[in-house]
DOVEXVO-191605 format. One record per atom (N, C-alpha, C, CB): residue number from 1; residue in one letter; atom name; x, y, z. Coordinates in steps of 0.2 Angstrom, whole numbers. Glycine has a CB too. Layout:
% DOVEXVO-191605
+-----+----+----+-------+-------+-------+
:   i : aa : at :     x :     y :     z :
+-----+----+----+-------+-------+-------+
: NUM :  A : CA :     X :     Y :     Z :
...
+-----+----+----+-------+-------+-------+
***
This chain:
% DOVEXVO-191605
+-----+----+----+-------+-------+-------+
:   i : aa : at :     x :     y :     z :
+-----+----+----+-------+-------+-------+
:   1 :  M :  N :   179 :    65 :    34 :
:   1 :  M : CA :   174 :    62 :    39 :
:   1 :  M :  C :   178 :    55 :    41 :
:   1 :  M : CB :   167 :    60 :    36 :
:   2 :  T :  N :   178 :    54 :    48 :
:   2 :  T : CA :   181 :    48 :    50 :
:   2 :  T :  C :   176 :    42 :    49 :
:   2 :  T : CB :   183 :    49 :    58 :
:   3 :  T :  N :   179 :    36 :    50 :
:   3 :  T : CA :   175 :    30 :    49 :
:   3 :  T :  C :   170 :    30 :    54 :
:   3 :  T : CB :   180 :    24 :    50 :
:   4 :  S :  N :   171 :    32 :    61 :
:   4 :  S : CA :   166 :    31 :    66 :
:   4 :  S :  C :   160 :    36 :    64 :
:   4 :  S : CB :   169 :    33 :    73 :
:   5 :  T :  N :   162 :    42 :    62 :
:   5 :  T : CA :   157 :    47 :    60 :
:   5 :  T :  C :   153 :    45 :    54 :
:   5 :  T : CB :   160 :    54 :    58 :
:   6 :  N :  N :   156 :    42 :    49 :
:   6 :  N : CA :   153 :    39 :    43 :
:   6 :  N :  C :   148 :    33 :    46 :
:   6 :  N : CB :   158 :    36 :    38 :
:   7 :  A :  N :   150 :    29 :    50 :
:   7 :  A : CA :   146 :    23 :    52 :
:   7 :  A :  C :   140 :    26 :    56 :
:   7 :  A : CB :   150 :    19 :    57 :
:   8 :  A :  N :   141 :    31 :    60 :
:   8 :  A : CA :   135 :    34 :    64 :
:   8 :  A :  C :   130 :    37 :    59 :
:   8 :  A : CB :   138 :    39 :    69 :
:   9 :  L :  N :   133 :    40 :    54 :
:   9 :  L : CA :   128 :    43 :    49 :
:   9 :  L :  C :   124 :    38 :    45 :
:   9 :  L : CB :   132 :    47 :    44 :
:  10 :  V :  N :   127 :    33 :    43 :
:  10 :  V : CA :   124 :    27 :    40 :
:  10 :  V :  C :   119 :    24 :    45 :
:  10 :  V : CB :   129 :    22 :    38 :
:  11 :  A :  N :   121 :    23 :    51 :
:  11 :  A : CA :   116 :    20 :    56 :
:  11 :  A :  C :   110 :    25 :    57 :
:  11 :  A : CB :   120 :    19 :    63 :
:  12 :  E :  N :   111 :    31 :    57 :
:  12 :  E : CA :   106 :    36 :    58 :
:  12 :  E :  C :   101 :    36 :    52 :
:  12 :  E : CB :   108 :    43 :    59 :
:  13 :  R :  N :   104 :    36 :    46 :
:  13 :  R : CA :   100 :    35 :    40 :
:  13 :  R :  C :    96 :    29 :    40 :
:  13 :  R : CB :   104 :    35 :    33 :
:  14 :  Q :  N :    99 :    23 :    42 :
:  14 :  Q : CA :    95 :    17 :    43 :
:  14 :  Q :  C :    89 :    17 :    48 :
:  14 :  Q : CB :   100 :    11 :    44 :
:  15 :  R :  N :    91 :    20 :    53 :
:  15 :  R : CA :    86 :    21 :    58 :
:  15 :  R :  C :    80 :    25 :    56 :
:  15 :  R : CB :    89 :    25 :    65 :
:  16 :  R :  N :    81 :    31 :    52 :
:  16 :  R : CA :    76 :    35 :    49 :
:  16 :  R :  C :    72 :    31 :    44 :
:  16 :  R : CB :    79 :    41 :    46 :
:  17 :  M :  N :    75 :    27 :    40 :
:  17 :  M : CA :    72 :    23 :    35 :
:  17 :  M :  C :    67 :    18 :    39 :
:  17 :  M : CB :    77 :    19 :    30 :
:  18 :  D :  N :    70 :    14 :    44 :
:  18 :  D : CA :    66 :     9 :    47 :
:  18 :  D :  C :    60 :    13 :    50 :
:  18 :  D : CB :    70 :     6 :    53 :
:  19 :  I :  N :    60 :    19 :    53 :
:  19 :  I : CA :    55 :    22 :    56 :
:  19 :  I :  C :    50 :    24 :    50 :
:  19 :  I : CB :    57 :    29 :    60 :
:  20 :  A :  N :    52 :    27 :    45 :
:  20 :  A : CA :    48 :    28 :    39 :
:  20 :  A :  C :    44 :    22 :    36 :
:  20 :  A : CB :    52 :    32 :    33 :
:  21 :  V :  N :    47 :    17 :    36 :
:  21 :  V : CA :    44 :    11 :    33 :
:  21 :  V :  C :    39 :     8 :    38 :
:  21 :  V : CB :    49 :     5 :    31 :
:  22 :  G :  N :    41 :     8 :    44 :
:  22 :  G : CA :    37 :     6 :    50 :
:  22 :  G :  C :    30 :    10 :    50 :
:  22 :  G : CB :    40 :     6 :    56 :
:  23 :  T :  N :    31 :    16 :    49 :
:  23 :  T : CA :    25 :    21 :    50 :
:  23 :  T :  C :    21 :    20 :    44 :
:  23 :  T : CB :    28 :    28 :    50 :
:  24 :  L :  N :    24 :    19 :    38 :
:  24 :  L : CA :    20 :    18 :    32 :
:  24 :  L :  C :    16 :    12 :    32 :
:  24 :  L : CB :    25 :    17 :    26 :
:  25 :  L :  N :    19 :     6 :    35 :
:  25 :  L : CA :    15 :     0 :    36 :
:  25 :  L :  C :    10 :     1 :    41 :
:  25 :  L : CB :    20 :    -6 :    38 :
:  26 :  L :  N :    11 :     4 :    46 :
:  26 :  L : CA :     6 :     5 :    52 :
:  26 :  L :  C :     0 :     9 :    49 :
:  26 :  L : CB :    10 :     8 :    58 :
:  27 :  V :  N :     2 :    15 :    46 :
:  27 :  V : CA :    -4 :    19 :    44 :
:  27 :  V :  C :    -8 :    15 :    38 :
:  27 :  V : CB :    -1 :    25 :    41 :
:  28 :  G :  N :    -4 :    12 :    34 :
:  28 :  G : CA :    -8 :     8 :    29 :
:  28 :  G :  C :   -13 :     3 :    32 :
:  28 :  G : CB :    -3 :     5 :    24 :
:  29 :  V :  N :   -10 :    -1 :    36 :
:  29 :  V : CA :   -14 :    -6 :    39 :
:  29 :  V :  C :   -20 :    -3 :    43 :
:  29 :  V : CB :   -10 :   -11 :    43 :
:  30 :  L :  N :   -19 :     2 :    47 :
:  30 :  L : CA :   -24 :     5 :    51 :
:  30 :  L :  C :   -29 :     8 :    47 :
:  30 :  L : CB :   -21 :    10 :    56 :
:  31 :  L :  N :   -27 :    12 :    42 :
:  31 :  L : CA :   -32 :    15 :    37 :
:  31 :  L :  C :   -36 :    10 :    34 :
:  31 :  L : CB :   -28 :    19 :    32 :
:  32 :  S :  N :   -33 :     5 :    32 :
:  32 :  S : CA :   -37 :    -1 :    29 :
:  32 :  S :  C :   -42 :    -4 :    33 :
:  32 :  S : CB :   -32 :    -6 :    26 :
:  33 :  L :  N :   -40 :    -5 :    39 :
:  33 :  L : CA :   -44 :    -8 :    44 :
:  33 :  L :  C :   -50 :    -3 :    46 :
:  33 :  L : CB :   -40 :    -9 :    51 :
:  34 :  G :  N :   -48 :     3 :    46 :
:  34 :  G : CA :   -54 :     8 :    48 :
:  34 :  G :  C :   -59 :     8 :    42 :
:  34 :  G : CB :   -51 :    15 :    49 :
:  35 :  L :  N :   -57 :     8 :    36 :
:  35 :  L : CA :   -61 :     9 :    30 :
:  35 :  L :  C :   -65 :     2 :    30 :
:  35 :  L : CB :   -57 :    10 :    24 :
:  36 :  I :  N :   -62 :    -3 :    30 :
:  36 :  I : CA :   -66 :   -10 :    30 :
:  36 :  I :  C :   -71 :   -10 :    36 :
:  36 :  I : CB :   -61 :   -16 :    30 :
:  37 :  A :  N :   -69 :    -9 :    42 :
:  37 :  A : CA :   -73 :    -9 :    48 :
:  37 :  A :  C :   -79 :    -4 :    47 :
:  37 :  A : CB :   -70 :    -8 :    54 :
:  38 :  A :  N :   -78 :     2 :    45 :
:  38 :  A : CA :   -83 :     7 :    44 :
:  38 :  A :  C :   -88 :     4 :    38 :
:  38 :  A : CB :   -80 :    14 :    42 :
:  39 :  G :  N :   -85 :     2 :    33 :
:  39 :  G : CA :   -90 :    -1 :    27 :
:  39 :  G :  C :   -94 :    -6 :    30 :
:  39 :  G : CB :   -86 :    -3 :    22 :
:  40 :  L :  N :   -91 :   -11 :    33 :
:  40 :  L : CA :   -95 :   -17 :    36 :
:  40 :  L :  C :  -100 :   -15 :    41 :
:  40 :  L : CB :   -90 :   -22 :    39 :
:  41 :  L :  N :   -99 :   -10 :    45 :
:  41 :  L : CA :  -104 :    -8 :    50 :
:  41 :  L :  C :  -109 :    -4 :    47 :
:  41 :  L : CB :  -100 :    -3 :    55 :
:  42 :  W :  N :  -107 :     0 :    42 :
:  42 :  W : CA :  -112 :     4 :    38 :
:  42 :  W :  C :  -117 :    -1 :    34 :
:  42 :  W : CB :  -109 :     8 :    33 :
:  43 :  T :  N :  -114 :    -7 :    32 :
:  43 :  T : CA :  -118 :   -12 :    28 :
:  43 :  T :  C :  -123 :   -15 :    33 :
:  43 :  T : CB :  -114 :   -17 :    25 :
:  44 :  D :  N :  -120 :   -17 :    39 :
:  44 :  D : CA :  -124 :   -20 :    45 :
:  44 :  D :  C :  -130 :   -15 :    46 :
:  44 :  D : CB :  -120 :   -21 :    51 :
:  45 :  E :  N :  -129 :    -9 :    47 :
:  45 :  E : CA :  -134 :    -4 :    48 :
:  45 :  E :  C :  -139 :    -4 :    43 :
:  45 :  E : CB :  -131 :     3 :    49 :
:  46 :  R :  N :  -137 :    -4 :    37 :
:  46 :  R : CA :  -142 :    -4 :    31 :
:  46 :  R :  C :  -146 :   -11 :    30 :
:  46 :  R : CB :  -139 :    -2 :    25 :
:  47 :  T :  N :  -142 :   -16 :    31 :
:  47 :  T : CA :  -145 :   -23 :    29 :
:  47 :  T :  C :  -146 :   -28 :    34 :
:  47 :  T : CB :  -141 :   -26 :    24 :
:  48 :  G :  N :  -143 :   -26 :    40 :
:  48 :  G : CA :  -143 :   -31 :    46 :
:  48 :  G :  C :  -138 :   -37 :    45 :
:  48 :  G : CB :  -150 :   -34 :    46 :
:  49 :  R :  N :  -134 :   -36 :    40 :
:  49 :  R : CA :  -128 :   -41 :    39 :
:  49 :  R :  C :  -122 :   -38 :    39 :
:  49 :  R : CB :  -130 :   -45 :    32 :
:  50 :  L :  N :  -117 :   -42 :    40 :
:  50 :  L : CA :  -110 :   -39 :    40 :
:  50 :  L :  C :  -106 :   -41 :    34 :
:  50 :  L : CB :  -106 :   -42 :    47 :
:  51 :  W :  N :  -109 :   -43 :    29 :
:  51 :  W : CA :  -105 :   -45 :    23 :
:  51 :  W :  C :  -108 :   -41 :    17 :
:  51 :  W : CB :  -105 :   -52 :    22 :
:  52 :  L :  N :  -104 :   -41 :    12 :
:  52 :  L : CA :  -105 :   -38 :     5 :
:  52 :  L :  C :  -105 :   -43 :     0 :
:  52 :  L : CB :  -101 :   -32 :     4 :
:  53 :  D :  N :  -109 :   -43 :    -5 :
:  53 :  D : CA :  -109 :   -47 :   -11 :
:  53 :  D :  C :  -107 :   -43 :   -17 :
:  53 :  D : CB :  -115 :   -52 :   -12 :
:  54 :  Y :  N :  -101 :   -43 :   -19 :
:  54 :  Y : CA :  -100 :   -40 :   -26 :
:  54 :  Y :  C :   -94 :   -43 :   -29 :
:  54 :  Y : CB :   -98 :   -32 :   -24 :
:  55 :  P :  N :   -94 :   -43 :   -36 :
:  55 :  P : CA :   -89 :   -47 :   -39 :
:  55 :  P :  C :   -83 :   -43 :   -40 :
:  55 :  P : CB :   -92 :   -49 :   -46 :
:  56 :  L :  N :   -77 :   -47 :   -39 :
:  56 :  L : CA :   -70 :   -44 :   -41 :
:  56 :  L :  C :   -67 :   -48 :   -46 :
:  56 :  L : CB :   -66 :   -45 :   -34 :
:  57 :  A :  N :   -70 :   -53 :   -48 :
:  57 :  A : CA :   -67 :   -57 :   -54 :
:  57 :  A :  C :   -66 :   -53 :   -60 :
:  57 :  A : CB :   -71 :   -64 :   -55 :
:  58 :  G :  N :   -61 :   -55 :   -64 :
:  58 :  G : CA :   -59 :   -52 :   -70 :
:  58 :  G :  C :   -56 :   -45 :   -70 :
:  58 :  G : CB :   -66 :   -51 :   -74 :
:  59 :  M :  N :   -54 :   -43 :   -64 :
:  59 :  M : CA :   -51 :   -36 :   -63 :
:  59 :  M :  C :   -44 :   -37 :   -59 :
:  59 :  M : CB :   -56 :   -31 :   -59 :
:  60 :  N :  N :   -40 :   -33 :   -61 :
:  60 :  N : CA :   -33 :   -33 :   -58 :
:  60 :  N :  C :   -34 :   -27 :   -53 :
:  60 :  N : CB :   -27 :   -32 :   -62 :
:  61 :  L :  N :   -29 :   -26 :   -48 :
:  61 :  L : CA :   -29 :   -21 :   -43 :
:  61 :  L :  C :   -30 :   -14 :   -46 :
:  61 :  L : CB :   -23 :   -22 :   -39 :
:  62 :  F :  N :   -27 :   -13 :   -51 :
:  62 :  F : CA :   -27 :    -6 :   -54 :
:  62 :  F :  C :   -34 :    -5 :   -57 :
:  62 :  F : CB :   -21 :    -5 :   -59 :
:  63 :  Q :  N :   -37 :   -10 :   -60 :
:  63 :  Q : CA :   -43 :    -9 :   -63 :
:  63 :  Q :  C :   -48 :    -8 :   -57 :
:  63 :  Q : CB :   -45 :   -15 :   -68 :
:  64 :  F :  N :   -48 :   -12 :   -52 :
:  64 :  F : CA :   -52 :   -11 :   -46 :
:  64 :  F :  C :   -51 :    -4 :   -43 :
:  64 :  F : CB :   -50 :   -17 :   -41 :
:  65 :  A :  N :   -45 :    -2 :   -42 :
:  65 :  A : CA :   -44 :     5 :   -40 :
:  65 :  A :  C :   -47 :    10 :   -44 :
:  65 :  A : CB :   -36 :     6 :   -39 :
:  66 :  L :  N :   -46 :    10 :   -50 :
:  66 :  L : CA :   -49 :    15 :   -55 :
:  66 :  L :  C :   -57 :    15 :   -55 :
:  66 :  L : CB :   -47 :    13 :   -62 :
:  67 :  A :  N :   -60 :     9 :   -54 :
:  67 :  A : CA :   -67 :     8 :   -54 :
:  67 :  A :  C :   -69 :    12 :   -47 :
:  67 :  A : CB :   -69 :     1 :   -54 :
:  68 :  T :  N :   -65 :    10 :   -42 :
:  68 :  T : CA :   -67 :    13 :   -35 :
:  68 :  T :  C :   -66 :    21 :   -35 :
:  68 :  T : CB :   -63 :    10 :   -30 :
:  69 :  A :  N :   -61 :    23 :   -38 :
:  69 :  A : CA :   -60 :    31 :   -39 :
:  69 :  A :  C :   -66 :    34 :   -43 :
:  69 :  A : CB :   -53 :    32 :   -42 :
:  70 :  R :  N :   -68 :    30 :   -48 :
:  70 :  R : CA :   -73 :    33 :   -52 :
:  70 :  R :  C :   -80 :    34 :   -48 :
:  70 :  R : CB :   -75 :    29 :   -58 :
:  71 :  Q :  N :   -81 :    29 :   -44 :
:  71 :  Q : CA :   -87 :    29 :   -39 :
:  71 :  Q :  C :   -86 :    35 :   -35 :
:  71 :  Q : CB :   -87 :    23 :   -35 :
:  72 :  A :  N :   -80 :    36 :   -32 :
:  72 :  A : CA :   -80 :    42 :   -28 :
:  72 :  A :  C :   -81 :    49 :   -32 :
:  72 :  A : CB :   -73 :    42 :   -24 :
:  73 :  W :  N :   -78 :    49 :   -38 :
:  73 :  W : CA :   -78 :    55 :   -42 :
:  73 :  W :  C :   -86 :    56 :   -43 :
:  73 :  W : CB :   -75 :    54 :   -48 :
:  74 :  N :  N :   -90 :    51 :   -44 :
:  74 :  N : CA :   -97 :    52 :   -46 :
:  74 :  N :  C :  -101 :    52 :   -40 :
:  74 :  N : CB :   -99 :    46 :   -50 :
:  75 :  G :  N :   -98 :    53 :   -34 :
:  75 :  G : CA :  -102 :    54 :   -28 :
:  75 :  G :  C :  -105 :    47 :   -25 :
:  75 :  G : CB :  -107 :    59 :   -28 :
:  76 :  Q :  N :  -103 :    42 :   -27 :
:  76 :  Q : CA :  -106 :    35 :   -25 :
:  76 :  Q :  C :  -102 :    32 :   -20 :
:  76 :  Q : CB :  -106 :    30 :   -32 :
:  77 :  I :  N :  -102 :    36 :   -14 :
:  77 :  I : CA :   -98 :    33 :    -9 :
:  77 :  I :  C :  -103 :    30 :    -4 :
:  77 :  I : CB :   -94 :    39 :    -5 :
:  78 :  G :  N :  -102 :    23 :    -3 :
:  78 :  G : CA :  -106 :    20 :     2 :
:  78 :  G :  C :  -102 :    14 :     5 :
:  78 :  G : CB :  -112 :    17 :    -2 :
:  79 :  P :  N :  -106 :     9 :     8 :
:  79 :  P : CA :  -102 :     4 :    12 :
:  79 :  P :  C :   -98 :     0 :     7 :
:  79 :  P : CB :  -107 :     0 :    15 :
:  80 :  T :  N :  -100 :    -2 :     1 :
:  80 :  T : CA :   -96 :    -6 :    -3 :
:  80 :  T :  C :   -90 :    -2 :    -5 :
:  80 :  T : CB :  -100 :    -7 :   -10 :
:  81 :  W :  N :   -90 :     5 :    -7 :
:  81 :  W : CA :   -85 :     9 :    -8 :
:  81 :  W :  C :   -80 :     9 :    -3 :
:  81 :  W : CB :   -87 :    16 :   -10 :
:  82 :  M :  N :   -82 :    10 :     3 :
:  82 :  M : CA :   -77 :    10 :     9 :
:  82 :  M :  C :   -73 :     3 :    10 :
:  82 :  M : CB :   -81 :    11 :    16 :
:  83 :  V :  N :   -77 :    -2 :     9 :
:  83 :  V : CA :   -73 :    -9 :     9 :
:  83 :  V :  C :   -68 :    -9 :     4 :
:  83 :  V : CB :   -78 :   -15 :     9 :
:  84 :  S :  N :   -70 :    -7 :    -2 :
:  84 :  S : CA :   -66 :    -7 :    -8 :
:  84 :  S :  C :   -60 :    -3 :    -7 :
:  84 :  S : CB :   -70 :    -5 :   -15 :
:  85 :  A :  N :   -61 :     3 :    -5 :
:  85 :  A : CA :   -55 :     7 :    -3 :
:  85 :  A :  C :   -50 :     4 :     2 :
:  85 :  A : CB :   -58 :    14 :    -1 :
:  86 :  G :  N :   -53 :     1 :     7 :
:  86 :  G : CA :   -49 :    -2 :    12 :
:  86 :  G :  C :   -45 :    -8 :     9 :
:  86 :  G : CB :   -54 :    -5 :    18 :
:  87 :  L :  N :   -48 :   -12 :     5 :
:  87 :  L : CA :   -44 :   -17 :     1 :
:  87 :  L :  C :   -39 :   -14 :    -3 :
:  87 :  L : CB :   -49 :   -21 :    -3 :
:  88 :  I :  N :   -40 :    -9 :    -6 :
:  88 :  I : CA :   -35 :    -6 :   -11 :
:  88 :  I :  C :   -29 :    -3 :    -6 :
:  88 :  I : CB :   -38 :     0 :   -15 :
:  89 :  V :  N :   -31 :     0 :    -1 :
:  89 :  V : CA :   -25 :     3 :     3 :
:  89 :  V :  C :   -21 :    -3 :     6 :
:  89 :  V : CB :   -28 :     7 :     9 :
:  90 :  L :  N :   -25 :    -8 :     8 :
:  90 :  L : CA :   -21 :   -14 :    11 :
:  90 :  L :  C :   -16 :   -17 :     6 :
:  90 :  L : CB :   -26 :   -20 :    13 :
:  91 :  M :  N :   -19 :   -18 :    -1 :
:  91 :  M : CA :   -14 :   -21 :    -6 :
:  91 :  M :  C :    -9 :   -16 :    -8 :
:  91 :  M : CB :   -19 :   -22 :   -12 :
:  92 :  L :  N :   -10 :    -9 :    -8 :
:  92 :  L : CA :    -5 :    -5 :   -10 :
:  92 :  L :  C :     1 :    -3 :    -5 :
:  92 :  L : CB :    -8 :     2 :   -12 :
:  93 :  T :  N :    -1 :    -5 :     2 :
:  93 :  T : CA :     4 :    -3 :     7 :
:  93 :  T :  C :    10 :    -7 :     6 :
:  93 :  T : CB :     1 :    -5 :    14 :
:  94 :  P :  N :    11 :   -14 :     5 :
:  94 :  P : CA :    17 :   -17 :     4 :
:  94 :  P :  C :    21 :   -14 :    -3 :
:  94 :  P : CB :    17 :   -24 :     4 :
:  95 :  F :  N :    17 :   -13 :    -8 :
:  95 :  F : CA :    19 :   -10 :   -14 :
:  95 :  F :  C :    23 :    -4 :   -13 :
:  95 :  F : CB :    13 :    -9 :   -19 :
:  96 :  L :  N :    20 :     1 :    -9 :
:  96 :  L : CA :    23 :     7 :    -7 :
:  96 :  L :  C :    29 :     6 :    -3 :
:  96 :  L : CB :    18 :    12 :    -4 :
:  97 :  R :  N :    29 :     1 :     1 :
:  97 :  R : CA :    35 :     0 :     5 :
:  97 :  R :  C :    41 :    -2 :     1 :
:  97 :  R : CB :    34 :    -6 :    10 :
:  98 :  V :  N :    40 :    -6 :    -4 :
:  98 :  V : CA :    45 :    -8 :    -9 :
:  98 :  V :  C :    48 :    -2 :   -13 :
:  98 :  V : CB :    43 :   -14 :   -14 :
:  99 :  V :  N :    43 :     2 :   -15 :
:  99 :  V : CA :    45 :     9 :   -18 :
:  99 :  V :  C :    49 :    13 :   -14 :
:  99 :  V : CB :    39 :    13 :   -20 :
: 100 :  A :  N :    47 :    14 :    -7 :
: 100 :  A : CA :    51 :    18 :    -3 :
: 100 :  A :  C :    58 :    14 :    -2 :
: 100 :  A : CB :    48 :    18 :     4 :
: 101 :  S :  N :    59 :     8 :    -1 :
: 101 :  S : CA :    65 :     5 :    -1 :
: 101 :  S :  C :    70 :     6 :    -7 :
: 101 :  S : CB :    64 :    -3 :     1 :
: 102 :  M :  N :    67 :     5 :   -13 :
: 102 :  M : CA :    71 :     6 :   -19 :
: 102 :  M :  C :    73 :    13 :   -19 :
: 102 :  M : CB :    66 :     5 :   -25 :
: 103 :  L :  N :    69 :    18 :   -17 :
: 103 :  L : CA :    71 :    25 :   -17 :
: 103 :  L :  C :    77 :    26 :   -12 :
: 103 :  L : CB :    65 :    30 :   -16 :
: 104 :  Y :  N :    76 :    23 :    -6 :
: 104 :  Y : CA :    81 :    24 :    -1 :
: 104 :  Y :  C :    88 :    21 :    -4 :
: 104 :  Y : CB :    79 :    20 :     5 :
: 105 :  F :  N :    88 :    15 :    -7 :
: 105 :  F : CA :    94 :    12 :    -9 :
: 105 :  F :  C :    97 :    16 :   -15 :
: 105 :  F : CB :    93 :     5 :   -12 :
: 106 :  L :  N :    93 :    19 :   -19 :
: 106 :  L : CA :    95 :    23 :   -25 :
: 106 :  L :  C :    98 :    30 :   -23 :
: 106 :  L : CB :    89 :    24 :   -30 :
: 107 :  A :  N :    94 :    34 :   -19 :
: 107 :  A : CA :    95 :    41 :   -18 :
: 107 :  A :  C :    99 :    42 :   -11 :
: 107 :  A : CB :    89 :    44 :   -17 :
: 108 :  V :  N :    98 :    38 :    -6 :
: 108 :  V : CA :   102 :    39 :     0 :
: 108 :  V :  C :   108 :    35 :     1 :
: 108 :  V : CB :    97 :    37 :     6 :
: 109 :  L :  N :   108 :    28 :     0 :
: 109 :  L : CA :   114 :    24 :     0 :
: 109 :  L :  C :   118 :    24 :    -6 :
: 109 :  L : CB :   112 :    17 :     2 :
: 110 :  K :  N :   114 :    26 :   -12 :
: 110 :  K : CA :   118 :    25 :   -18 :
: 110 :  K :  C :   121 :    18 :   -19 :
: 110 :  K : CB :   123 :    31 :   -19 :
: 111 :  D :  N :   117 :    13 :   -18 :
: 111 :  D : CA :   120 :     6 :   -18 :
: 111 :  D :  C :   116 :     3 :   -24 :
: 111 :  D : CB :   118 :     2 :   -12 :
: 112 :  A :  N :   120 :     2 :   -30 :
: 112 :  A : CA :   117 :     0 :   -36 :
: 112 :  A :  C :   115 :    -8 :   -35 :
: 112 :  A : CB :   123 :     0 :   -41 :
: 113 :  K :  N :   118 :   -12 :   -31 :
: 113 :  K : CA :   116 :   -19 :   -31 :
: 113 :  K :  C :   110 :   -19 :   -27 :
: 113 :  K : CB :   122 :   -23 :   -27 :
: 114 :  Y :  N :   109 :   -16 :   -22 :
: 114 :  Y : CA :   102 :   -16 :   -18 :
: 114 :  Y :  C :    97 :   -13 :   -22 :
: 114 :  Y : CB :   103 :   -13 :   -11 :
: 115 :  T :  N :    98 :    -7 :   -25 :
: 115 :  T : CA :    94 :    -4 :   -30 :
: 115 :  T :  C :    91 :    -9 :   -35 :
: 115 :  T : CB :    97 :     2 :   -33 :
: 116 :  A :  N :    96 :   -12 :   -38 :
: 116 :  A : CA :    94 :   -17 :   -44 :
: 116 :  A :  C :    89 :   -23 :   -41 :
: 116 :  A : CB :   100 :   -20 :   -47 :
: 117 :  F :  N :    91 :   -26 :   -35 :
: 117 :  F : CA :    87 :   -31 :   -32 :
: 117 :  F :  C :    80 :   -28 :   -30 :
: 117 :  F : CB :    91 :   -33 :   -26 :
: 118 :  T :  N :    80 :   -22 :   -27 :
: 118 :  T : CA :    73 :   -20 :   -25 :
: 118 :  T :  C :    69 :   -18 :   -32 :
: 118 :  T : CB :    74 :   -14 :   -21 :
: 119 :  L :  N :    73 :   -15 :   -37 :
: 119 :  L : CA :    69 :   -14 :   -43 :
: 119 :  L :  C :    66 :   -20 :   -46 :
: 119 :  L : CB :    74 :   -10 :   -48 :
: 120 :  F :  N :    70 :   -26 :   -46 :
: 120 :  F : CA :    67 :   -32 :   -48 :
: 120 :  F :  C :    61 :   -34 :   -44 :
: 120 :  F : CB :    73 :   -37 :   -48 :
: 121 :  V :  N :    61 :   -34 :   -38 :
: 121 :  V : CA :    56 :   -35 :   -34 :
: 121 :  V :  C :    50 :   -31 :   -35 :
: 121 :  V : CB :    57 :   -35 :   -26 :
: 122 :  L :  N :    51 :   -24 :   -36 :
: 122 :  L : CA :    46 :   -20 :   -38 :
: 122 :  L :  C :    43 :   -21 :   -45 :
: 122 :  L : CB :    49 :   -12 :   -38 :
: 123 :  L :  N :    47 :   -23 :   -50 :
: 123 :  L : CA :    44 :   -25 :   -56 :
: 123 :  L :  C :    40 :   -31 :   -56 :
: 123 :  L : CB :    50 :   -26 :   -61 :
: 124 :  V :  N :    42 :   -36 :   -52 :
: 124 :  V : CA :    38 :   -42 :   -51 :
: 124 :  V :  C :    32 :   -41 :   -48 :
: 124 :  V : CB :    42 :   -48 :   -48 :
: 125 :  L :  N :    32 :   -37 :   -42 :
: 125 :  L : CA :    26 :   -35 :   -39 :
: 125 :  L :  C :    21 :   -31 :   -43 :
: 125 :  L : CB :    28 :   -31 :   -32 :
: 126 :  T :  N :    23 :   -26 :   -47 :
: 126 :  T : CA :    19 :   -23 :   -51 :
: 126 :  T :  C :    16 :   -27 :   -56 :
: 126 :  T : CB :    23 :   -17 :   -55 :
: 127 :  W :  N :    20 :   -31 :   -59 :
: 127 :  W : CA :    17 :   -36 :   -64 :
: 127 :  W :  C :    12 :   -40 :   -61 :
: 127 :  W : CB :    23 :   -41 :   -67 :
: 128 :  S :  N :    13 :   -43 :   -55 :
: 128 :  S : CA :     8 :   -47 :   -52 :
: 128 :  S :  C :     1 :   -43 :   -50 :
: 128 :  S : CB :    11 :   -50 :   -45 :
: 129 :  L :  N :     2 :   -37 :   -49 :
: 129 :  L : CA :    -4 :   -33 :   -47 :
: 129 :  L :  C :    -8 :   -31 :   -54 :
: 129 :  L : CB :    -2 :   -26 :   -44 :
: 130 :  F :  N :    -5 :   -32 :   -59 :
: 130 :  F : CA :    -8 :   -31 :   -66 :
: 130 :  F :  C :   -12 :   -37 :   -68 :
: 130 :  F : CB :    -4 :   -28 :   -71 :
: 131 :  L :  N :   -10 :   -43 :   -66 :
: 131 :  L : CA :   -13 :   -49 :   -68 :
: 131 :  L :  C :   -20 :   -49 :   -66 :
: 131 :  L : CB :   -10 :   -55 :   -65 :
: 132 :  R :  N :   -24 :   -52 :   -70 :
: 132 :  R : CA :   -32 :   -53 :   -68 :
: 132 :  R :  C :   -33 :   -58 :   -64 :
: 132 :  R : CB :   -36 :   -54 :   -75 :
: 133 :  S :  N :   -38 :   -58 :   -59 :
: 133 :  S : CA :   -39 :   -63 :   -55 :
: 133 :  S :  C :   -43 :   -68 :   -58 :
: 133 :  S : CB :   -43 :   -60 :   -49 :
+-----+----+----+-------+-------+-------+
***
């Protein structure tokens, strides 16, 4: 392969990754917005208010997500569940972006240095999501 062909291939891979990451971020934010808005409108319909009062203290993101998944499993889907699901999607969107970047550096570019940097960011981010509020 010539240098210009190799450069074009790398540029095309980068363009695809940029599109994938941009799409991931856009879908995550729009899905989150939709869930939160629907939950708040449903709350307004039920109570005449646009806010919810429920505790989040003492839970990390993964405990919160597990509790929300249990509610869905038990058929307890309501306005609070929709807002909770929207918050979870919003919090996991940048996390998934870092996962996608790490996989890109590891599998596509095979760049050990950027893979290691991104893995470090992923580990710190994961650790922070497990901290209690």
